[in-house]
C-alpha positions as CSV (number, residue, x, y, z in Angstrom):
1,X,-45.8,-158.7,156.1
2,X,-43.1,-156.1,156.8
3,X,-41.3,-155.7,160.1
4,X,-43.0,-152.3,160.8
5,X,-46.4,-153.8,160.2
6,X,-45.7,-156.7,162.6
7,X,-44.5,-154.3,165.3
8,X,-47.6,-152.1,164.8
9,X,-49.9,-155.2,165.0
10,X,-48.2,-156.3,168.2
11,X,-48.5,-152.8,169.7
12,X,-52.2,-152.8,168.9
13,X,-52.6,-156.2,170.5
14,X,-50.8,-155.1,173.6
15,X,-52.9,-152.0,173.9
16,X,-56.1,-154.0,173.5
17,X,-55.0,-156.4,176.2
18,X,-54.2,-153.5,178.5
19,X,-57.6,-151.9,177.9
20,X,-59.2,-155.3,178.5
21,X,-57.2,-155.7,181.7
22,X,-58.3,-152.2,183.0
23,X,-61.9,-152.9,182.0
24,X,-61.9,-156.2,183.9
25,X,-60.3,-154.5,186.9
26,X,-63.3,-152.0,186.9
27,X,-65.7,-155.0,186.9
28,X,-63.7,-156.7,189.7
29,X,-63.9,-153.6,191.9
30,X,-67.6,-153.1,191.3
31,X,-68.5,-156.7,191.7
32,X,-66.3,-157.0,194.9
33,X,-68.0,-154.0,196.4
34,X,-71.4,-155.4,195.7
35,X,-70.4,-158.8,197.0
36,X,-69.1,-157.5,200.2
37,X,-72.2,-155.2,200.6
38,X,-74.4,-158.3,200.3
39,X,-72.1,-160.2,202.7
40,X,-72.5,-157.4,205.3
41,X,-76.3,-157.6,204.8
42,X,-76.2,-161.3,205.5
43,X,-74.2,-160.8,208.6
44,X,-76.7,-158.2,209.9
45,X,-79.6,-160.5,209.0
46,X,-78.2,-163.5,210.8
47,X,-77.3,-161.3,213.8
48,X,-80.8,-160.0,214.1
49,X,-82.3,-163.5,213.8
50,X,-79.8,-164.8,216.4
51,X,-79.6,-162.1,219.0
52,X,-82.9,-160.2,218.5
53,X,-85.2,-163.1,217.9
54,X,-83.7,-166.4,219.1
55,X,-81.6,-165.2,222.0
56,X,-84.5,-163.4,223.8
57,X,-86.7,-166.4,223.4
58,X,-84.1,-168.7,224.9
59,X,-83.2,-166.3,227.7
60,X,-86.8,-166.1,228.8
61,X,-86.6,-169.8,229.5
62,X,-83.2,-169.6,231.3
63,X,-80.4,-167.1,231.0
64,X,-77.8,-169.7,230.3
65,X,-79.6,-170.9,227.2
66,X,-78.2,-168.0,225.2
67,X,-75.2,-170.3,224.7
68,X,-77.4,-172.3,222.3
69,X,-77.4,-169.5,219.8
70,X,-73.8,-169.9,218.6
71,X,-74.2,-173.7,219.0
72,X,-77.1,-173.6,216.6
73,X,-75.2,-171.5,214.2
74,X,-72.3,-173.9,214.5
75,X,-74.4,-176.9,213.5
76,X,-75.7,-175.0,210.4
77,X,-72.1,-173.9,209.5
78,X,-70.9,-177.4,209.9
79,X,-73.6,-178.8,207.5
80,X,-72.8,-176.1,204.9
81,X,-69.1,-176.8,205.2
82,X,-69.6,-180.6,204.8
83,X,-72.0,-180.6,201.9
84,X,-71.4,-177.4,200.0
85,X,-67.8,-176.3,200.7
86,X,-65.8,-179.5,201.2
87,X,-62.3,-179.8,202.4
88,X,-59.9,-176.9,201.9
89,X,-56.1,-177.0,201.8
90,X,-55.7,-173.6,203.6
91,X,-58.1,-171.3,205.4
92,X,-58.8,-167.8,204.1
93,X,-56.1,-165.5,202.9
94,X,-53.4,-168.3,203.1
95,X,-55.2,-170.2,200.4
96,X,-55.2,-167.1,198.2
97,X,-51.5,-166.5,198.8
98,X,-50.8,-170.1,197.8
99,X,-52.8,-169.9,194.6
100,X,-51.1,-166.6,193.6
101,X,-47.6,-168.0,194.2
102,X,-48.0,-171.5,192.8
103,X,-51.1,-171.7,190.6
104,X,-51.2,-168.4,188.7
105,X,-54.1,-167.1,190.8
106,X,-56.5,-169.9,190.0
107,X,-59.1,-170.2,192.8
108,X,-62.2,-172.4,193.1
109,X,-64.6,-169.5,192.7
110,X,-67.7,-171.7,192.6
111,X,-67.4,-172.3,196.3
112,X,-67.5,-168.7,197.3
113,X,-71.3,-168.3,197.6
114,X,-71.5,-171.1,200.1
115,X,-68.4,-169.9,202.0
116,X,-69.8,-166.4,202.2
117,X,-73.1,-167.7,203.6
118,X,-71.3,-169.9,206.1
119,X,-69.0,-167.0,207.1
120,X,-72.0,-164.6,207.6
121,X,-73.8,-167.2,209.6
122,X,-70.6,-167.8,211.7
123,X,-70.3,-164.1,212.5
124,X,-74.0,-163.4,212.9
125,X,-74.5,-166.3,215.3
126,X,-71.7,-165.1,217.6
127,X,-68.5,-167.0,216.7
128,X,-65.4,-165.1,217.6
129,X,-64.2,-164.4,214.0
130,X,-64.0,-161.4,211.7
131,X,-65.5,-160.4,208.3
132,X,-62.3,-159.3,206.5
133,X,-61.0,-162.7,205.4
134,X,-64.3,-163.6,203.8
135,X,-64.4,-160.2,202.2
136,X,-61.0,-160.7,200.8
137,X,-62.0,-164.1,199.5
138,X,-65.1,-162.7,197.8
139,X,-63.0,-160.1,196.0
140,X,-60.1,-162.4,195.1
141,X,-62.4,-165.2,193.8
142,X,-64.2,-162.7,191.6
143,X,-60.9,-161.6,190.2
144,X,-59.8,-165.2,189.6
145,X,-63.2,-165.9,188.0
146,X,-62.9,-163.2,185.4
147,X,-59.3,-164.1,184.7
148,X,-60.2,-167.8,184.2
149,X,-63.2,-166.9,182.0
150,X,-61.1,-164.7,179.8
151,X,-58.1,-167.1,179.8
152,X,-55.7,-164.4,180.8
153,X,-52.1,-165.0,181.5
154,X,-50.9,-166.0,184.9
155,X,-49.4,-162.6,185.6
156,X,-52.6,-160.8,184.7
157,X,-54.7,-163.2,186.7
158,X,-52.5,-162.7,189.7
159,X,-52.9,-159.0,189.5
160,X,-56.7,-159.4,189.2
161,X,-56.8,-161.6,192.3
162,X,-54.8,-159.0,194.2
163,X,-57.1,-156.3,192.9
164,X,-60.1,-158.3,194.2
165,X,-58.4,-158.7,197.6
166,X,-57.8,-155.0,197.7
167,X,-61.4,-154.3,196.8
168,X,-62.5,-156.6,199.6
169,X,-60.5,-154.7,202.2
170,X,-61.7,-151.4,200.8
171,X,-65.3,-152.5,201.0
172,X,-65.0,-154.2,204.4
173,X,-63.4,-151.2,206.2
174,X,-64.1,-148.3,203.8
175,X,-60.4,-148.0,203.4
176,X,-59.2,-148.1,199.8
177,X,-55.6,-147.1,200.4
178,X,-55.2,-149.8,203.1
179,X,-56.7,-152.3,200.6
180,X,-54.0,-151.4,198.1
181,X,-51.2,-151.9,200.6
182,X,-52.8,-155.2,201.8
183,X,-52.8,-156.6,198.3
184,X,-49.2,-155.5,197.8
185,X,-47.8,-156.6,201.1
186,X,-49.7,-159.9,201.6
187,X,-51.1,-161.2,198.3
188,X,-48.3,-160.2,195.8
189,X,-45.5,-159.3,198.1
190,X,-44.1,-156.8,195.7
191,X,-44.9,-153.6,193.8
192,X,-44.9,-153.8,190.0
193,X,-46.1,-151.1,187.5
194,X,-48.3,-153.6,185.7
195,X,-50.3,-154.6,188.8
196,X,-50.3,-151.4,190.8
197,X,-52.7,-149.6,188.4
198,X,-55.4,-152.3,188.3
199,X,-55.2,-152.8,192.1
200,X,-55.6,-149.1,192.8
201,X,-58.4,-148.8,190.2
202,X,-60.3,-151.8,191.6
203,X,-59.9,-150.7,195.2
204,X,-61.2,-147.1,194.5
205,X,-64.2,-148.4,192.5
206,X,-65.1,-150.8,195.4
207,X,-64.8,-147.9,197.9
208,X,-66.9,-145.7,195.8
209,X,-69.6,-148.3,195.6
210,X,-69.4,-148.9,199.4
211,X,-69.6,-145.2,200.1
212,X,-72.5,-144.7,197.7
213,X,-74.5,-147.5,199.4
214,X,-73.3,-147.2,203.1
215,X,-72.1,-143.7,203.5
216,X,-68.7,-142.0,203.7
217,X,-68.3,-142.1,207.4
218,X,-65.2,-143.9,208.8
219,X,-65.5,-147.4,210.3
220,X,-65.2,-146.0,213.8
221,X,-66.4,-142.6,215.1
222,X,-63.7,-141.4,217.5
223,X,-63.0,-138.0,219.2
224,X,-60.1,-135.8,218.2
225,X,-56.7,-136.7,219.5
226,X,-53.6,-134.6,220.3
227,X,-50.2,-135.6,221.6
228,X,-50.1,-133.7,224.9
229,X,-46.4,-134.4,225.7
230,X,-43.4,-136.0,224.2
231,X,-43.2,-138.1,227.3
232,X,-46.2,-140.0,226.0
233,X,-44.0,-141.6,223.4
234,X,-42.4,-143.6,226.1
235,X,-45.8,-145.1,227.0
236,X,-46.4,-145.9,223.3
237,X,-43.0,-147.6,223.3
238,X,-44.2,-149.7,226.3
239,X,-47.4,-150.5,224.4
240,X,-45.4,-151.7,221.5
241,X,-43.4,-153.9,223.8
242,X,-46.6,-155.5,225.1
243,X,-48.3,-155.8,221.7
244,X,-45.4,-157.7,220.2
245,X,-45.6,-160.7,222.5
246,X,-49.4,-160.7,222.5
247,X,-49.3,-160.8,218.6
248,X,-46.8,-163.7,218.7
249,X,-49.0,-165.6,221.2
250,X,-52.0,-165.0,219.0
251,X,-50.2,-166.6,216.1
252,X,-49.1,-169.6,218.1
253,X,-52.5,-170.2,219.6
254,X,-54.1,-170.2,216.2
255,X,-52.1,-173.3,215.2
256,X,-51.6,-175.0,218.6
257,X,-55.4,-175.1,219.1
258,X,-55.8,-176.3,215.5
259,X,-53.5,-179.1,216.2
260,X,-55.5,-179.9,219.3
261,X,-58.7,-180.1,217.3
262,X,-57.1,-182.6,214.9
263,X,-57.6,-185.2,217.6
264,X,-61.4,-184.8,217.2
265,X,-61.6,-185.0,213.4
266,X,-63.5,-188.3,213.6
267,X,-66.5,-186.3,214.9
268,X,-69.1,-185.2,212.3
269,X,-68.3,-181.7,211.2
270,X,-71.6,-180.3,212.2
271,X,-71.3,-181.8,215.7
272,X,-67.7,-180.5,216.1
273,X,-68.8,-177.0,215.1
274,X,-71.9,-177.1,217.2
275,X,-69.9,-178.1,220.3
276,X,-67.4,-175.3,219.6
277,X,-70.3,-172.8,219.4
278,X,-71.6,-174.1,222.7
279,X,-68.1,-173.4,224.2
280,X,-68.1,-169.9,222.8
281,X,-71.7,-169.3,224.0
282,X,-70.7,-170.4,227.5
283,X,-68.1,-167.7,227.7
284,X,-70.4,-165.3,226.1
285,X,-72.9,-165.7,228.9
286,X,-70.4,-163.8,231.1
287,X,-68.7,-161.7,228.4
288,X,-71.3,-161.1,225.7
289,X,-68.9,-158.5,224.0
290,X,-66.9,-161.4,222.5
291,X,-69.8,-162.5,220.3
292,X,-69.1,-161.7,216.6
293,X,-66.8,-159.0,215.4
294,X,-67.1,-156.7,218.5
295,X,-67.0,-153.4,216.6
296,X,-69.5,-151.9,219.1
297,X,-67.2,-152.7,222.0
298,X,-64.2,-151.3,220.2
299,X,-66.1,-148.0,219.4
300,X,-67.2,-147.7,223.0
301,X,-63.6,-148.0,224.2
302,X,-62.4,-145.5,221.6
303,X,-65.1,-143.1,222.8
304,X,-63.9,-143.4,226.4
305,X,-66.8,-145.6,227.5
306,X,-64.6,-148.2,229.1
307,X,-66.0,-151.1,231.2
308,X,-62.8,-151.0,233.4
309,X,-59.3,-152.4,233.3
310,X,-60.1,-155.8,234.5
311,X,-63.0,-156.3,232.1
312,X,-60.8,-155.0,229.2
313,X,-58.1,-157.6,230.1
314,X,-60.7,-160.3,230.4
315,X,-62.1,-159.5,227.0
316,X,-58.6,-159.4,225.5
317,X,-57.8,-162.9,226.9
318,X,-61.2,-164.3,225.9
319,X,-60.8,-163.1,222.3
320,X,-57.2,-164.3,222.1
321,X,-58.4,-167.8,223.0
322,X,-61.8,-168.0,221.4
323,X,-60.8,-166.8,218.0
324,X,-58.4,-169.8,217.5
325,X,-61.1,-172.1,219.0
326,X,-63.8,-170.8,216.7
327,X,-61.6,-171.3,213.6
328,X,-60.2,-174.6,214.6
329,X,-63.7,-175.8,215.5
330,X,-65.0,-175.2,211.9
331,X,-66.5,-171.7,212.0
332,X,-65.6,-169.6,209.0
333,X,-64.2,-166.1,209.3
334,X,-61.1,-164.0,209.6
335,X,-58.2,-163.3,212.1
336,X,-57.9,-159.7,211.0
337,X,-60.8,-158.0,212.9
338,X,-60.2,-160.1,216.1
339,X,-56.6,-158.8,216.2
340,X,-58.1,-155.2,216.1
341,X,-60.3,-156.2,219.0
342,X,-57.4,-157.7,221.0
343,X,-55.3,-154.6,220.3
344,X,-58.1,-152.2,221.4
345,X,-58.6,-154.0,224.7
346,X,-54.9,-154.2,225.3
347,X,-54.3,-150.5,224.5
348,X,-57.4,-149.4,226.4
349,X,-56.3,-151.2,229.6
350,X,-52.7,-150.0,229.2
351,X,-53.8,-146.4,228.6
352,X,-56.1,-146.5,231.7
353,X,-53.3,-147.8,233.8
354,X,-50.9,-145.2,232.6
355,X,-53.5,-142.4,233.2
356,X,-54.0,-143.7,236.8
357,X,-50.3,-143.9,237.5
358,X,-49.4,-140.5,235.9
359,X,-52.4,-138.2,236.2
360,X,-50.3,-135.1,235.6
361,X,-49.6,-136.1,231.9
362,X,-53.2,-135.9,230.9
363,X,-53.0,-139.3,229.1
364,X,-55.9,-140.1,226.8
365,X,-56.7,-143.9,227.1
366,X,-58.7,-144.1,223.9
367,X,-55.6,-143.0,221.9
368,X,-53.8,-146.0,223.3
369,X,-56.7,-148.2,222.3
370,X,-56.4,-146.9,218.7
371,X,-52.7,-147.5,218.6
372,X,-53.0,-150.9,220.2
373,X,-55.3,-152.0,217.4
374,X,-52.7,-151.3,214.7
375,X,-49.8,-152.6,216.8
376,X,-51.4,-156.0,217.4
377,X,-52.5,-156.2,213.8
378,X,-49.1,-155.4,212.5
379,X,-47.5,-158.0,214.8
380,X,-50.0,-160.7,213.9
381,X,-50.1,-160.2,210.1
382,X,-46.6,-158.7,209.6
383,X,-47.9,-155.8,207.5
384,X,-46.9,-152.5,209.1
385,X,-47.9,-150.3,206.2
386,X,-51.4,-151.9,206.0
387,X,-51.9,-151.5,209.8
388,X,-50.9,-147.9,209.8
389,X,-52.9,-146.8,206.8
390,X,-55.9,-148.9,207.8
391,X,-56.1,-147.3,211.3
392,X,-55.7,-143.8,209.7
393,X,-58.5,-144.5,207.2
394,X,-60.8,-146.1,209.8
395,X,-60.5,-143.2,212.2
396,X,-59.7,-140.2,209.9
397,X,-57.3,-138.9,212.6
398,X,-53.9,-137.9,211.3
399,X,-52.7,-136.7,214.7
400,X,-52.3,-140.3,215.8
401,X,-49.8,-141.2,213.1
402,X,-46.6,-140.4,215.0
403,X,-47.2,-142.6,218.1
404,X,-48.9,-145.1,215.8
405,X,-45.8,-145.7,213.7
406,X,-43.7,-145.9,216.8
407,X,-45.7,-148.7,218.5
408,X,-46.4,-150.6,215.2
409,X,-42.7,-150.9,214.4
410,X,-41.7,-152.0,217.9
411,X,-44.5,-154.5,218.0
412,X,-43.6,-155.9,214.6
413,X,-39.9,-156.3,215.5
414,X,-40.7,-158.1,218.7
415,X,-43.3,-160.3,217.2
416,X,-41.0,-161.3,214.3
417,X,-38.3,-162.1,216.8
418,X,-40.6,-164.3,218.9
419,X,-42.6,-165.8,216.0
420,X,-40.9,-165.5,212.6
421,X,-44.0,-166.3,210.5
422,X,-47.3,-164.4,210.4
423,X,-50.8,-165.8,210.8
424,X,-50.9,-166.4,207.1
425,X,-47.4,-167.6,206.2
426,X,-47.2,-170.0,209.2
427,X,-50.2,-171.9,207.7
428,X,-48.3,-172.3,204.4
429,X,-45.0,-173.1,206.1
430,X,-46.6,-176.0,208.0
431,X,-47.5,-177.4,204.6
432,X,-44.0,-177.1,203.3
433,X,-44.6,-173.9,201.3
434,X,-42.1,-171.1,202.0
435,X,-42.8,-167.8,200.1
436,X,-40.9,-164.6,199.8
437,X,-42.4,-161.5,198.1
438,X,-45.4,-163.6,197.1
439,X,-43.2,-166.1,195.1
440,X,-41.7,-169.5,195.6
441,X,-38.2,-169.0,197.0
442,X,-35.0,-169.8,195.1
443,X,-33.4,-173.2,195.6
444,X,-31.2,-172.4,198.6
445,X,-33.7,-169.9,200.1
446,X,-36.0,-172.8,201.0
447,X,-33.7,-174.1,203.6
448,X,-32.3,-172.6,206.8
449,X,-29.0,-172.9,208.5
450,X,-30.8,-174.7,211.3
451,X,-32.0,-177.4,208.9
452,X,-28.6,-178.1,207.3
453,X,-26.2,-177.7,210.2
454,X,-24.5,-180.7,211.7
455,X,-23.3,-181.3,215.3
456,X,-19.8,-179.8,215.6
457,X,-16.8,-181.6,216.9
458,X,-15.2,-179.0,219.2
459,X,-11.8,-178.4,220.8
460,X,-11.2,-177.1,224.3
461,X,-9.3,-173.8,224.4
462,X,-6.5,-175.5,226.5
463,X,-5.8,-178.1,223.7
464,X,-2.1,-178.0,222.6
465,X,-1.2,-177.6,219.0
466,X,0.2,-181.1,219.0
467,X,-3.1,-182.5,220.2
468,X,-5.0,-180.5,217.6
469,X,-2.8,-181.8,214.9
470,X,-3.6,-185.4,216.0
471,X,-7.3,-184.4,216.1
472,X,-7.2,-183.2,212.5
473,X,-5.4,-186.4,211.4
474,X,-7.9,-188.7,212.9
475,X,-11.1,-186.7,212.2
476,X,-10.0,-185.6,208.7
477,X,-11.6,-182.2,209.5
478,X,-9.8,-179.0,208.5
479,X,-11.1,-176.9,211.3
480,X,-13.1,-176.9,214.6
481,X,-14.8,-174.5,216.9
482,X,-12.9,-173.6,220.1
483,X,-14.8,-173.6,223.4
484,X,-13.9,-172.5,226.9
485,X,-14.4,-174.6,230.1
486,X,-18.0,-173.4,230.3
487,X,-18.8,-174.3,226.7
488,X,-18.8,-170.8,225.3
489,X,-17.6,-170.3,221.8
490,X,-14.3,-168.4,221.6
491,X,-13.1,-168.9,218.1
492,X,-12.4,-171.3,215.2
493,X,-9.1,-173.2,214.9
494,X,-8.1,-174.4,211.4
495,X,-5.2,-176.3,209.7
496,X,-4.0,-172.9,208.3
497,X,-3.6,-171.6,211.9
498,X,-1.6,-174.7,212.8
499,X,0.7,-174.4,209.8
500,X,1.6,-170.8,210.8
501,X,3.4,-172.1,214.0
502,X,6.8,-173.9,213.9
503,X,6.2,-177.7,214.7
504,X,8.8,-177.5,217.4
505,X,6.5,-175.3,219.5
506,X,3.4,-177.4,219.1
507,X,3.8,-179.1,222.5
508,X,4.2,-175.7,224.3
509,X,1.4,-173.7,222.9
510,X,-2.4,-174.0,223.1
511,X,-4.9,-173.4,220.3
512,X,-6.4,-170.3,222.0
513,X,-3.1,-168.5,221.3
514,X,-3.4,-168.8,217.5
515,X,-7.1,-169.5,216.6
516,X,-9.2,-167.0,214.8
517,X,-11.1,-164.9,217.4
518,X,-12.9,-162.8,214.7
519,X,-15.9,-165.1,214.2
520,X,-18.0,-165.3,211.1
521,X,-21.2,-166.9,212.3
522,X,-24.7,-167.7,211.1
523,X,-28.0,-167.9,212.9
524,X,-30.4,-170.9,212.7
525,X,-33.1,-169.0,211.0
526,X,-30.9,-167.6,208.2
527,X,-31.2,-169.2,204.7
528,X,-28.7,-171.5,203.2
529,X,-28.2,-169.0,200.4
530,X,-27.2,-166.3,202.9
531,X,-24.7,-168.7,204.5
532,X,-23.2,-169.6,201.1
533,X,-22.8,-165.9,200.3
534,X,-21.1,-165.3,203.6
535,X,-18.7,-168.2,203.2
536,X,-17.8,-166.9,199.7
537,X,-17.3,-163.3,200.9
538,X,-15.0,-164.3,203.7
539,X,-13.4,-167.3,202.0
540,X,-14.1,-169.7,204.8
541,X,-14.9,-173.4,204.6
542,X,-17.1,-173.6,207.7
543,X,-19.4,-171.3,209.7
544,X,-20.5,-171.9,213.3
545,X,-24.3,-171.6,213.8
546,X,-25.0,-169.8,217.1
547,X,-28.1,-168.7,219.0
548,X,-29.4,-165.2,218.4
549,X,-30.1,-164.8,222.1
550,X,-26.6,-165.9,223.1
551,X,-24.0,-165.6,220.3
552,X,-21.5,-167.6,222.4
553,X,-23.9,-170.6,222.5
554,X,-22.8,-173.0,219.7
555,X,-25.7,-174.9,218.0
556,X,-23.9,-176.6,215.1
557,X,-21.6,-176.1,212.2
558,X,-22.2,-175.6,208.4
559,X,-19.4,-176.8,206.1
560,X,-19.2,-176.6,202.3
561,X,-20.2,-180.3,202.1
562,X,-23.3,-179.5,204.0
563,X,-24.3,-176.8,201.4
564,X,-23.8,-179.4,198.6
565,X,-26.1,-181.7,200.5
566,X,-28.5,-178.9,201.1
567,X,-28.7,-178.1,197.4
568,X,-29.7,-181.7,196.7
569,X,-32.3,-181.5,199.5
570,X,-33.6,-178.2,198.1
571,X,-34.0,-179.8,194.7
572,X,-36.3,-182.4,196.2
573,X,-38.2,-179.7,198.0
574,X,-38.6,-177.8,194.7
575,X,-40.0,-181.0,193.1
576,X,-42.5,-181.2,195.9
577,X,-43.5,-177.6,195.4
578,X,-44.0,-178.1,191.7
579,X,-46.1,-181.1,192.5
580,X,-48.2,-179.0,194.9
581,X,-48.6,-176.3,192.3
582,X,-50.0,-178.7,189.8
583,X,-52.4,-180.1,192.5
584,X,-53.6,-176.6,193.3
585,X,-54.1,-175.7,189.6
586,X,-56.0,-179.0,189.1
587,X,-58.1,-178.5,192.2
588,X,-59.1,-175.0,191.0
589,X,-60.6,-176.3,187.8
590,X,-62.6,-179.4,189.1
591,X,-66.3,-179.3,189.5
592,X,-68.2,-179.6,192.9
593,X,-68.1,-183.2,194.2
594,X,-64.8,-183.9,192.4
595,X,-61.7,-183.8,194.5
596,X,-58.0,-183.8,194.0
597,X,-56.2,-186.4,196.2
598,X,-52.5,-186.9,196.8
599,X,-51.5,-190.4,197.9
600,X,-48.1,-191.9,198.6
601,X,-47.5,-195.6,197.6
602,X,-46.5,-197.5,200.7
603,X,-44.2,-200.5,200.7
604,X,-46.2,-203.7,200.3
605,X,-49.1,-201.9,198.6
606,X,-51.2,-203.8,196.0
607,X,-50.0,-201.5,193.2
608,X,-46.3,-201.6,194.1
609,X,-43.9,-202.8,191.3
610,X,-46.8,-203.1,188.9
611,X,-47.5,-201.2,185.6
612,X,-50.3,-198.8,185.7
613,X,-52.3,-200.7,183.1
614,X,-52.1,-203.9,185.2
615,X,-53.9,-202.3,188.1
616,X,-57.7,-202.2,188.5
617,X,-58.1,-198.5,189.4
618,X,-61.4,-197.3,190.8
619,X,-63.9,-196.3,188.1
620,X,-64.1,-192.6,189.1
621,X,-60.4,-192.0,189.4
622,X,-58.1,-190.3,186.9
623,X,-54.3,-190.3,187.5
624,X,-52.8,-186.8,186.9
625,X,-49.2,-186.7,187.8
626,X,-46.6,-188.8,189.6
627,X,-43.7,-187.5,191.7
628,X,-40.6,-189.7,192.1
629,X,-37.8,-188.1,194.0
630,X,-37.0,-184.9,192.1
631,X,-39.0,-185.8,189.0
632,X,-42.6,-184.8,188.4
633,X,-44.2,-186.4,185.3
634,X,-47.4,-187.6,183.8
635,X,-47.6,-191.4,184.2
636,X,-48.7,-193.7,181.3
637,X,-49.8,-197.3,181.1
638,X,-46.2,-198.8,181.1
639,X,-45.1,-196.7,184.1
640,X,-44.0,-199.1,186.9
641,X,-45.1,-197.8,190.3
642,X,-42.6,-197.9,193.2
643,X,-42.9,-197.5,197.0
644,X,-42.4,-193.8,197.8
645,X,-44.0,-192.5,194.6
646,X,-46.6,-189.8,195.2
647,X,-49.7,-189.9,192.9
648,X,-52.1,-187.0,192.3
649,X,-55.5,-188.1,191.1
650,X,-58.9,-186.6,190.4
651,X,-61.5,-188.6,192.2
652,X,-65.2,-188.6,192.8
653,X,-67.4,-190.3,195.4
654,X,-65.8,-193.2,197.1
655,X,-62.9,-193.4,194.6
656,X,-60.6,-191.5,197.0
657,X,-60.8,-194.1,199.8
658,X,-60.5,-197.0,197.3
659,X,-57.3,-195.3,195.8
660,X,-55.8,-195.0,199.3
661,X,-56.5,-198.7,199.9
662,X,-54.7,-199.6,196.7
663,X,-51.7,-197.6,197.8
664,X,-51.6,-198.9,201.4
665,X,-49.9,-202.1,202.6
666,X,-53.1,-203.5,204.1
667,X,-54.3,-204.9,200.8
668,X,-52.3,-207.3,198.8
669,X,-52.9,-209.2,195.6
């Protein structure tokens, strides 16, 4: 076959793959729209059963018995989670981000019907969670399902998962543009020409289906808004300064309360979720607006039907605490819509206070509620474009854009300063997964200066050059930070500085006279790669690490030797990441009832220092990979297991616990 014919054949194949990709994107958008529509129907059904049938019957017995409604829902959700969903590595969107970054977009789509029912039951029975995470999961799992069925490449499967996520947001909020930005900012983390087209196409098709079945009206009906005075921008600035810390607190509470609940994991899941529902129901007796998503309360505030400043603040605090409690306790749902509720209550209270203090400015409190929604959302999820576009599409009010952008940016900057990770990336980081632009970071980007720095041996500013020379001789260092009497960093003194002074003057001069006062510093949250680049650019052998809040507060020192050590540490971390990626891929392809377990071999274990073929492994256990230091490989019969090795195995039934017993030191042969 001639070269021109081969090129023509390849071009035809490429065009056919592109056509297939576009066709599948259409199906993903349509199926996601239908799936989210059905999910909303289930929420409404469970809500009617819970609060229009069960709640009145219980309230007729005693008013406090309404607390049993979310408790009953919690028991049912716990049973569904235990027997139909199983254990998950990450909750919601974080799991999708992990699969896109490490497993080529492979998700366990067979679980999504049970998860959707459990999420609808959670929201319908009053748990303080939102519908957007389940909606995103529905769309993303549909995209992954089509990609796995058609055996598409990892890149195309990632784009289909992102397209499904965009479709989920488009259907959940009737906001197709925000869905596109959500997929690009959160799921992929980058804009590429190959993925952009299918994401937009799927999102539009999903929105068209949603509008055809549910109408074209925006998510919230709000009155028209106008910026009465430029002075109002100062108040929106103040709202941004409040929304940032609230967002950071929301992120921290989500994981602090989750850690607290880890102490009660011995309880049956249904009992744990039921007790959590009882707690939510107890608060709901006094603040029934916190039940479920709370869109009715948001719309009331946006239409100037406020219950008052104190009630708004009480609702904000309750939602801020009960959402983490609901999720940690086992309910299924999202953190997206609760952040909108928190922002609306914060903005509404702030707007009412500003209107009361400055009546002459004709301040419109509902406008602050609208802006507060986006400001808290951006601060919590770290997606400013999604927050801005989402609020615009949900309200169809362009006049709010200017103050909206102002508050969103301020909130985002403050939230990032107080809490560097978002509600999604913090979940991944706590599992040792650090992502950037939706991908696993480069080697030295996985470590920070704070992780690799060492305690610094310092010199007082009054040290003579002779004393400094003796210090260098004994310590074998070539430089040291210089501090004043109060411990403030003044400069760095090096051997080169010493050699520039005649030795006859060493006893008469102090290091402050000759040390370098032009400091090249690093901050603890900067990456090791950034520190290496800075050291190379300025040709320095050491960089002080200082606090961002106080640049004169010395935290440690990074030397070139530390960067070499960091590279070795990063290689080990990369091996762990590859091991996790294999585990995620394997987990996505196993059948219900079959689990993927990761077990570390302890010193003194029954299998230590034995060949694999010499060990009586559980019957329903298949070893997949073994990680030893930086190496990840497939073990064979002659592989000798050592303490510290990490095995990944596919297990069924009781094989998982038997495997852990073999790898623990309690059992010896």
